N, C-alpha and C positions, 0 to 999 in steps of 0.2 A: 707271647712274652711272659716270662716268669719274673717276679720281682720280690726281693727280700730286703728287709731293712735290718741294719745293725746299729746299735748304740754302744757307747763306752761300757755300759753295764753288761752288754753282751759280749765283751771282748774275750772273756774266758772261754766262751763257746766257740770261738774261732781259733783253730789250731789243728792239732792232730786229728781230732774228731771230724772237723770240717774237711780236712784233706782226705781222710778215708772215705767220707761220704762222696766227695767230688770224684774220687777215683772209681768208686764202685758204680757211680751213676754215669760214668763216661760212656757215651754211645747209646745211652738209654733212649734218646730221641735225636734223630738227625745224625750227621756224621761226626767223626772225631776231629776236634778243633786242632789237634796237634799235627795232623797229616792231610786231612781231606781237602780237596779242592771244592770251593763253594759251588753248589748245584741247586737251582731252584726246585728240582724234583726231590732232592734229599738234602735239605738245608743243614749246614754245619752249626752246631750249638757253640756260641761264644759267650763265656761268662765274664761280665765286666763289672767292676766295682766303681762306684761313683758317689759323690756328694749329691744330696737330693735335688738342690737347685743351684745352678741351672743344668748341671751335668746330666743327671738322670732324666730330666725332662727332654733334653736334646736327644739322648739315647732312645727314649720312648718314641720320639718323633721318627727317628731313623727306623726303629723296629716296626712301627705301624705303617710306614709309608715307603720305605726303600729297601729294607733288609731282605724280605722274602724273595723279591725278584732278583736280588743279588746273590741268593743262595746261602744266606746266614740267618740264624735264629738267635736273637739276643736274650740272655738271662741277666737281668740287671739287679745287682745287689747294692743297696744304698747303705752308706756309712756316714755317721754324723760327725766324725772327727777326721784329722789329717794323718793319723798313724796307722789305723787298722787297714785301710785299703792296700798299703804296701806290705803289711804283715800277711794279708791274705794272698797277695800276688806272690810273695816270696815263698810261702808255704805251698802254693799250687792249688788253692781252692778256687781261684779265679784265673782267667787267661790273660786279662789286661785290666788296667784301671784308667779312669778319665777324671782327673781333678788337679793335676800338678802343673806348675810352670817351671821354667828353667832353673832359677836360683833355688827354689825349694827342692826340685829333683836332685840337683847337684849336692845340696846339703844332706839329703836323705841317703844318697849313694855313699857319700863320704862318711857320715856319722854312724850309719847303720850297716855299712859294708854290704850294700845290696848290689846285685848285678842286674841292671835294667837298661833298656833302650827306650826311645820315644820317637814319635812322629812330629810333624810340624804343628804349629799352633792353630787352634780352632777358634778360640774366642778369648777375649779379655774382660775381666770384671774389674772395673776401676775401684781402687781402694777409696774409702771415704771416712770422714770424721763427723761424729754426731754429738749433740749435747742436749740435755734437758735443763741446763742451768743458764745458758747464755743463748742469745739469738744471732750472734756474729762473733768471729774470731777477734774482731776489734775490741770486744769486751773481755777477752782473756787476760787475766791479771798476771803479773810476774809471779813466779812460784806456783802457778796453777797446777793441778793434778791431771795428768793425761794417762788414760788407760791404753795399753798397747799390747799386742800379741807377744807371747814369750817364745814364739817360733823363730829361730835364727834364720830360717829361709825366707821369712817375710818381714822381719823387724826392720832391716835397712830400708826396705821399700816404704814402710810406714814413715820412717824418719825422713826419707827423701821427699815424701809428700808434704810434711811439715816445713821442710826447707823451701819447697816451691811456694808455700803460703807465706814465706818470710818469717817463720817462727824459729827456725834453726839455721845454722850455717855450717858449711864445710863437711857435709855428711859424705862418708865413703861407703863403698860396697860392703865393708865389714864392720861398719859402725854398730854399736850396741847402745840401747837406751840408758842402761845403768852405768855406763862408763864414758858418757859424753864429757868433753872438756868444757871449761867455762867459755872458751871461744866458740865452741859448737852450740852451746846452750846458754847464750848470754842473758836470757831472761830467767834462768834458774827454774825451769819447769821440773816438776817432780813426776817421774814415770812409774806407773804401777803395771807390772807385767801380769798377764792373765792368759789362760788357754784361749785360743781364738774363738772356740765355739761358745764361750760364755760372755764374750764382750757385749753381745746384744742385751744381756741382763745388767751388766756393769754400768751401761750408759744411764740407767735409772738411779744409780747410787748418788745421793746428793753430795757425797764427798768427791765425786769425779766431775771435773769440769768439761772434759772432752774425752770421747772414746773413739779410737780408730778401729774400724771393723772391716773384715774381709767381705768382699762383694757377695759371695755365696751365702754367708750367714745373714747379712742384713736384708737380702732379697727374701730369704726363707722366712724371716721375721716380719715381712710385710713392710719393710722400710724401703725408701727410694732415694735416688741421688738428689731429687728435688728437696729432700728433708735435710741434706748434709750441709755442714758449714764449710768443709774443705773436701774437694774432690781431686783425685789424682789426675794429672795431665797424661794422656795416653797417645798424644799425637806423635808421629814419626815411629822409628823403630822401637819396639817395646819388648823387653825380655820376659814379660809376665803373662804371655799368652798360654792358656791351658791346652794340654795335648793328651793324646792317647799314649799310654806306656805299657810295656810288656817285659817279660824276662829276657835277659840278654841272649841272643841267638835263637829266639823263638818267635820271630816275626813270621807267623804261619800265613798261608794264603787267605785264611778267613780273617785274621787280624789285619792283613794288608787291605783286604776289601772293606772292612769296617773303617779303617783310617781314610780310605778313599771316599767313602760315603759321608764321613764327617766333614769333608772339604768340598762337598757338592754344592751347587747353586741352590738346591732345595733347602739344605741346612742353613745356608747363609740367609736366605729369605725368611726362614722360620725364626731365626734369632732376631732379625731386624723387626719382624712383625710382632713378636712376643714381648720384646723389651724395647719399645720405640723410644723410651726416654734415655737410652744409652747405658742402662744398668749392666747390660751384657752387649759386647760389641764384637762382630766378626773380626777375625785376625787374618783373613785370607781374601 
Protein backbone atom coordinates (compact mmCIF):
# COMPACT_ATOMS: atom_id res chain seq x y z
CA UNK A 1 0.00 0.00 0.00
CA UNK A 2 1.24 3.46 -0.89
CA UNK A 3 -0.12 6.36 1.11
CA UNK A 4 0.05 10.08 0.40
CA UNK A 5 -1.36 12.94 2.43
CA UNK A 6 -2.71 16.20 1.05
CA UNK A 7 -3.68 19.33 2.96
CA UNK A 8 -5.32 22.56 1.85
CA UNK A 9 -1.88 24.13 1.56
CA UNK A 10 -0.98 21.39 -0.89
CA UNK A 11 -3.98 22.10 -3.09
CA UNK A 12 -1.98 23.95 -5.72
CA UNK A 13 0.14 20.87 -6.21
CA UNK A 14 -2.88 18.82 -7.15
CA UNK A 15 -3.87 19.50 -10.72
CA UNK A 16 -2.25 19.22 -14.07
CA UNK A 17 1.06 18.12 -12.59
CA UNK A 18 -0.58 15.43 -10.51
CA UNK A 19 -2.59 14.27 -13.49
CA UNK A 20 0.52 14.02 -15.65
CA UNK A 21 2.32 12.09 -12.93
CA UNK A 22 -0.63 9.74 -12.55
CA UNK A 23 -0.79 9.10 -16.28
CA UNK A 24 2.93 8.52 -16.60
CA UNK A 25 2.85 6.08 -13.70
CA UNK A 26 -0.09 4.12 -15.02
CA UNK A 27 0.85 0.48 -15.19
CA UNK A 28 4.11 1.01 -13.35
CA UNK A 29 3.05 -1.67 -10.88
CA UNK A 30 0.21 -4.09 -11.37
CA UNK A 31 -2.45 -3.83 -14.05
CA UNK A 32 -4.23 -0.83 -15.54
CA UNK A 33 -7.18 0.15 -13.31
CA UNK A 34 -9.17 1.35 -16.33
CA UNK A 35 -9.42 -2.00 -18.10
CA UNK A 36 -7.76 -4.86 -16.25
CA UNK A 37 -9.67 -7.61 -14.48
CA UNK A 38 -8.44 -8.10 -10.91
CA UNK A 39 -5.98 -10.97 -10.69
CA UNK A 40 -4.11 -11.96 -7.50
CA UNK A 41 -1.07 -12.83 -9.64
CA UNK A 42 -1.02 -9.34 -11.19
CA UNK A 43 -2.96 -6.96 -8.90
CA UNK A 44 -4.64 -3.91 -10.39
CA UNK A 45 -3.56 -0.62 -8.83
CA UNK A 46 -6.54 1.46 -7.63
CA UNK A 47 -5.82 5.00 -6.44
CA UNK A 48 -8.37 6.12 -3.87
CA UNK A 49 -8.70 9.50 -2.15
CA UNK A 50 -10.07 9.58 1.38
CA UNK A 51 -10.28 11.60 4.57
CA UNK A 52 -7.80 10.25 7.15
CA UNK A 53 -10.34 8.95 9.69
CA UNK A 54 -12.26 6.73 9.40
CA UNK A 55 -12.14 6.38 5.62
CA UNK A 56 -8.42 5.89 5.07
CA UNK A 57 -8.22 3.56 8.07
CA UNK A 58 -10.98 1.38 6.62
CA UNK A 59 -9.20 1.34 3.26
CA UNK A 60 -5.95 0.38 5.00
CA UNK A 61 -7.71 -2.57 6.60
CA UNK A 62 -9.01 -3.65 3.19
CA UNK A 63 -5.58 -3.27 1.60
CA UNK A 64 -3.79 -5.21 4.34
CA UNK A 65 -6.34 -8.00 4.75
CA UNK A 66 -8.55 -8.41 1.69
CA UNK A 67 -7.25 -6.63 -1.39
CA UNK A 68 -4.33 -8.83 -2.44
CA UNK A 69 -6.34 -12.03 -2.71
CA UNK A 70 -9.01 -10.06 -4.57
CA UNK A 71 -6.47 -8.91 -7.15
CA UNK A 72 -6.27 -5.21 -6.32
CA UNK A 73 -3.52 -3.03 -4.85
CA UNK A 74 -4.71 0.15 -3.14
CA UNK A 75 -2.84 3.44 -3.23
CA UNK A 76 -4.50 5.60 -0.60
CA UNK A 77 -4.20 9.38 -0.82
CA UNK A 78 -5.36 11.27 2.26
CA UNK A 79 -7.07 14.65 1.99
CA UNK A 80 -7.86 16.89 4.96
CA UNK A 81 -10.79 18.75 3.41
CA UNK A 82 -14.00 18.02 1.48
CA UNK A 83 -13.17 19.67 -1.87
CA UNK A 84 -9.82 18.31 -3.00
CA UNK A 85 -10.83 14.63 -3.26
CA UNK A 86 -13.40 15.52 -5.92
CA UNK A 87 -10.94 17.83 -7.67
CA UNK A 88 -8.45 14.96 -7.84
CA UNK A 89 -11.11 12.54 -9.06
CA UNK A 90 -12.35 14.96 -11.71
CA UNK A 91 -8.81 15.62 -12.95
CA UNK A 92 -7.98 11.91 -13.08
CA UNK A 93 -5.15 11.73 -10.54
CA UNK A 94 -7.18 9.17 -8.55
CA UNK A 95 -9.58 6.45 -9.67
CA UNK A 96 -12.15 6.82 -6.88
CA UNK A 97 -12.75 8.53 -3.57
CA UNK A 98 -14.30 7.45 -0.31
CA UNK A 99 -15.71 10.16 1.96
CA UNK A 100 -19.07 11.45 0.67
CA UNK A 101 -22.70 10.86 1.58
CA UNK A 102 -25.76 11.36 -0.62
CA UNK A 103 -26.74 15.01 0.04
CA UNK A 104 -23.11 16.17 -0.15
CA UNK A 105 -22.57 14.16 -3.36
CA UNK A 106 -25.65 15.70 -4.95
CA UNK A 107 -24.56 19.22 -3.97
CA UNK A 108 -21.08 18.64 -5.41
CA UNK A 109 -22.43 17.28 -8.70
CA UNK A 110 -24.84 20.20 -8.99
CA UNK A 111 -22.63 23.06 -7.83
CA UNK A 112 -19.35 21.94 -9.43
CA UNK A 113 -20.82 20.33 -12.56
CA UNK A 114 -19.07 17.03 -11.79
CA UNK A 115 -19.86 13.75 -13.51
CA UNK A 116 -19.70 11.04 -10.86
CA UNK A 117 -21.40 7.85 -9.75
CA UNK A 118 -21.34 6.06 -6.41
CA UNK A 119 -21.95 2.76 -4.67
CA UNK A 120 -24.07 1.87 -1.66
CA UNK A 121 -23.39 3.24 1.81
CA UNK A 122 -20.56 1.69 3.83
CA UNK A 123 -20.77 3.51 7.16
CA UNK A 124 -22.30 6.46 8.98
CA UNK A 125 -20.47 8.91 11.23
CA UNK A 126 -23.08 10.56 13.47
CA UNK A 127 -22.94 14.35 13.60
CA UNK A 128 -22.41 15.76 17.07
CA UNK A 129 -22.28 19.07 18.93
CA UNK A 130 -19.61 19.88 21.51
CA UNK A 131 -18.99 22.71 23.96
CA UNK A 132 -16.28 23.96 26.28
CA UNK A 133 -18.64 26.52 27.83
CA UNK A 134 -21.59 24.46 29.02
CA UNK A 135 -22.17 20.95 30.33
CA UNK A 136 -25.66 20.40 28.88
CA UNK A 137 -27.84 21.92 26.15
CA UNK A 138 -30.23 22.82 28.97
CA UNK A 139 -27.69 25.52 29.86
CA UNK A 140 -27.79 27.01 26.36
CA UNK A 141 -29.09 30.58 26.63
CA UNK A 142 -31.37 32.29 24.13
CA UNK A 143 -29.22 34.06 21.56
CA UNK A 144 -26.27 31.73 22.15
CA UNK A 145 -23.63 31.42 19.42
CA UNK A 146 -23.50 28.12 17.55
CA UNK A 147 -20.64 27.30 15.16
CA UNK A 148 -21.78 25.34 12.12
CA UNK A 149 -20.33 24.10 8.84
CA UNK A 150 -20.50 26.41 5.82
CA UNK A 151 -20.93 23.38 3.59
CA UNK A 152 -24.43 23.42 2.01
CA UNK A 153 -24.32 19.63 1.61
CA UNK A 154 -24.04 19.17 5.38
CA UNK A 155 -25.56 22.27 6.97
CA UNK A 156 -29.21 21.10 6.81
CA UNK A 157 -28.10 17.88 8.48
CA UNK A 158 -26.61 19.88 11.36
CA UNK A 159 -29.77 21.98 11.66
CA UNK A 160 -31.94 18.85 11.72
CA UNK A 161 -29.83 17.51 14.57
CA UNK A 162 -30.56 20.68 16.55
CA UNK A 163 -34.23 20.24 15.72
CA UNK A 164 -34.08 16.68 17.10
CA UNK A 165 -32.67 18.19 20.31
CA UNK A 166 -35.62 20.60 20.55
CA UNK A 167 -33.56 23.71 19.77
CA UNK A 168 -34.99 24.52 16.31
CA UNK A 169 -38.29 23.88 14.53
CA UNK A 170 -39.51 23.15 11.02
CA UNK A 171 -36.13 22.51 9.39
CA UNK A 172 -36.31 21.58 5.70
CA UNK A 173 -33.85 19.78 3.42
CA UNK A 174 -32.74 23.13 1.99
CA UNK A 175 -32.73 25.15 5.21
CA UNK A 176 -29.71 27.40 5.82
CA UNK A 177 -28.43 28.63 9.16
CA UNK A 178 -28.20 32.29 8.21
CA UNK A 179 -31.71 32.51 6.76
CA UNK A 180 -33.76 30.73 9.41
CA UNK A 181 -37.05 32.39 10.21
CA UNK A 182 -38.12 33.41 13.71
CA UNK A 183 -40.47 30.44 13.68
CA UNK A 184 -37.61 28.04 12.85
CA UNK A 185 -35.23 29.68 15.33
CA UNK A 186 -37.54 30.85 18.16
CA UNK A 187 -34.71 31.23 20.66
CA UNK A 188 -32.74 33.53 18.41
CA UNK A 189 -29.53 31.53 18.22
CA UNK A 190 -26.69 33.20 16.34
CA UNK A 191 -24.94 30.95 13.81
CA UNK A 192 -21.29 31.30 12.87
CA UNK A 193 -20.36 29.52 9.65
CA UNK A 194 -16.92 27.94 9.35
CA UNK A 195 -15.10 25.48 7.14
CA UNK A 196 -15.87 22.00 8.52
CA UNK A 197 -12.22 21.08 9.05
CA UNK A 198 -11.60 23.94 11.52
CA UNK A 199 -14.66 23.46 13.73
CA UNK A 200 -12.63 21.27 16.08
CA UNK A 201 -10.58 24.40 16.82
CA UNK A 202 -13.56 26.75 16.98
CA UNK A 203 -15.05 24.72 19.84
CA UNK A 204 -12.30 26.15 22.10
CA UNK A 205 -13.28 29.75 21.30
CA UNK A 206 -14.89 31.22 24.45
CA UNK A 207 -17.25 33.20 22.21
CA UNK A 208 -18.74 29.95 20.86
CA UNK A 209 -21.31 28.22 23.03
CA UNK A 210 -21.78 25.14 20.87
CA UNK A 211 -19.92 23.75 17.85
CA UNK A 212 -21.42 21.17 15.49
CA UNK A 213 -18.64 18.96 14.12
CA UNK A 214 -18.51 16.34 11.38
CA UNK A 215 -17.76 12.84 12.63
CA UNK A 216 -14.52 12.32 10.74
CA UNK A 217 -13.04 15.55 12.12
CA UNK A 218 -13.94 15.06 15.76
CA UNK A 219 -12.69 11.45 15.65
CA UNK A 220 -9.43 12.62 14.07
CA UNK A 221 -9.09 15.21 16.87
CA UNK A 222 -9.45 12.51 19.53
CA UNK A 223 -12.99 13.50 20.54
CA UNK A 224 -15.75 10.96 21.07
CA UNK A 225 -19.53 10.83 21.07
CA UNK A 226 -19.38 10.37 24.84
CA UNK A 227 -18.07 13.96 25.03
CA UNK A 228 -20.88 15.42 22.90
CA UNK A 229 -23.88 17.36 24.19
CA UNK A 230 -26.03 16.54 21.14
CA UNK A 231 -25.70 13.45 18.93
CA UNK A 232 -27.49 12.86 15.65
CA UNK A 233 -30.13 10.13 15.68
CA UNK A 234 -29.23 7.61 12.98
CA UNK A 235 -31.87 4.92 13.47
CA UNK A 236 -33.91 3.86 10.46
CA UNK A 237 -33.16 4.89 6.88
CA UNK A 238 -30.32 7.40 6.84
CA UNK A 239 -29.19 9.39 3.77
CA UNK A 240 -25.79 10.18 5.28
CA UNK A 241 -24.00 6.87 4.78
CA UNK A 242 -20.57 7.36 3.22
CA UNK A 243 -19.80 5.52 -0.01
CA UNK A 244 -17.21 4.91 -2.71
CA UNK A 245 -17.50 7.27 -5.72
CA UNK A 246 -15.93 7.27 -9.18
CA UNK A 247 -16.17 9.13 -12.49
CA UNK A 248 -19.39 8.57 -14.39
CA UNK A 249 -19.18 5.56 -16.69
CA UNK A 250 -15.89 4.35 -15.16
CA UNK A 251 -17.00 1.65 -12.75
CA UNK A 252 -14.12 -0.63 -13.68
CA UNK A 253 -13.80 -4.26 -12.58
CA UNK A 254 -11.24 -3.18 -9.98
CA UNK A 255 -13.48 -0.43 -8.56
CA UNK A 256 -16.40 -2.86 -8.52
CA UNK A 257 -14.26 -5.33 -6.57
CA UNK A 258 -13.18 -2.64 -4.08
CA UNK A 259 -16.79 -1.62 -3.53
CA UNK A 260 -17.63 -5.27 -2.89
CA UNK A 261 -14.84 -5.56 -0.32
CA UNK A 262 -16.02 -2.41 1.47
CA UNK A 263 -19.34 -4.20 2.03
CA UNK A 264 -17.79 -7.42 3.26
CA UNK A 265 -18.46 -9.00 6.69
CA UNK A 266 -14.80 -8.42 7.52
CA UNK A 267 -15.12 -4.66 7.05
CA UNK A 268 -18.32 -4.56 9.06
CA UNK A 269 -16.61 -6.38 11.91
CA UNK A 270 -13.59 -4.08 11.68
CA UNK A 271 -15.78 -0.97 11.99
CA UNK A 272 -17.69 -2.36 14.95
CA UNK A 273 -14.53 -3.42 16.79
CA UNK A 274 -12.55 -0.26 16.02
CA UNK A 275 -15.30 2.19 17.02
CA UNK A 276 -17.36 0.29 19.63
CA UNK A 277 -18.80 3.53 21.00
CA UNK A 278 -20.80 4.17 17.83
CA UNK A 279 -18.58 6.97 16.47
CA UNK A 280 -18.65 5.03 13.18
CA UNK A 281 -21.54 2.68 12.42
CA UNK A 282 -21.80 0.14 9.54
CA UNK A 283 -24.52 1.02 7.05
CA UNK A 284 -24.99 -2.48 5.63
